[in-house]
C-alpha positions in Angstrom: -6.5 -4.5 -11.3 -9.8 -6.2 -12.1 -9.9 -9.7 -13.7 -13.1 -11.7 -14.1 -14.8 -9.4 -11.6 -12.2 -9.9 -8.9 -10.0 -7.0 -7.7 -6.3 -7.5 -7.1 -3.4 -5.4 -5.8 -0.2 -5.5 -7.8 2.8 -4.3 -5.7 5.9 -3.6 -7.8 7.8 -2.1 -4.9 7.7 -5.0 -2.5 11.3 -6.0 -3.1 12.6 -3.0 -1.2 10.8 -4.3 1.9 12.3 -7.8 1.6 9.5 -9.5 -0.3 9.4 -10.8 -3.9 10.0 -8.2 -6.7 6.3 -8.1 -7.2 3.2 -9.3 -5.4 -0.2 -10.0 -6.8 -3.0 -10.5 -4.1 -6.7 -10.3 -4.0 -8.0 -7.0 -2.6 -9.7 -8.7 0.4 -6.9 -11.2 1.1 -5.5 -10.5 4.6 -3.7 -13.8 5.0 0.1 -13.9 5.0 2.5 -11.1 4.5 2.5 -8.4 3.3 -1.1 -7.5 4.3 -2.7 -4.7 2.3 -5.3 -3.1 4.4 -6.9 0.1 3.3 -6.1 3.0 5.5 -8.0 6.1 6.5 -7.2 8.8 3.9 -7.8 11.6 6.3 -5.2 10.2 8.6 -2.7 9.8 5.7 -3.4 13.4 4.6 -2.9 14.7 8.1 0.4 13.0 8.5 1.6 14.3 5.2 0.6 17.9 6.1 2.5 17.6 9.4 5.6 16.4 7.6 5.4 19.3 5.2 4.8 21.8 8.1 7.9 20.4 9.9 10.0 21.1 6.8 10.3 17.7 5.3 11.9 18.0 1.9 13.1 14.4 1.3 
């Protein structure tokens, strides 16, 4: 979400990990928990492909 030229993350699933039901943080805020740090999409895609190759169905 962008507000007044500042980008924010809004996490509506954080409760399942023991945090508040929702969290709003600035994109570049790495203080406190949880920390939202962009990952490498190629690595994420590779892990997903491996899960599917191994027969993961949920």
